[in-house]
C-alpha positions, 0 to 999 in steps of 0.5 A: 531488551532495551538500553537505558543510561545505566546499561541494559534494561530487561523488559521480558517480565513487563506485561504488554497489553497489546493484541492485534486480532482483526480476524482471529481464527478467520471466522469473519471477514476483515473490514477494509477500506476501499483503496482510495480511502485507505491511501488517503487515511494511511491505513487499510483497516478502519478499526485501526484508523486514528485521525490526527487532530480531527483533520479530514483527508483531502480529496485528490484531483488528477489533471491527466490520464497519466496522473490517474494511472499513477495514482491507481498503481500507487493505491494498489501498492499501498494495499499490497504493502498493508496486507503484507504486514497484516498477513505477517501477523495472520498467516492463516487468513485466507480472505486476506490472502486472496485480497492480496493476490487480487491486488497483486493481479490488478497491479500487474494489469495496471502497470502493463496498461501504463507501460503501453500508454506512457513508456516504462514505469520501472527499470525492469520494464525497459525493453532492449532499446528505449527512446526518450525523445518524445518525453523525458521521464522527469518532464512531467508533460505527459498527456 
């Protein structure tokens, strides 16, 4: 139900012409972008990508290992979130679920590598004591 100026407007009888069936009945694999392209396009699924005014996404450049590792983590988080939304609508898609689990496992590995190289990424990564003397998290001087 929606609200309009005069009160409540019933939309239950209005036909909706929307269907999302990327992998109906799990008969074929879903097509997904690689994570670099997915993040730059803002969508994991090529069939759902709609470019804005024919603009081309820019290629990102990284100037340190710190930036590259953060980007790798960001890509995996994006893929996990997009697959999570897809799996909400397609809970029986085993291929998408396995891809989701693969991204989740890779994320745990990448976060562990980041923590070992640059210190804690999240509050939950903190040990009993952490020394901020070498670099401040907001300083941007990670080499």
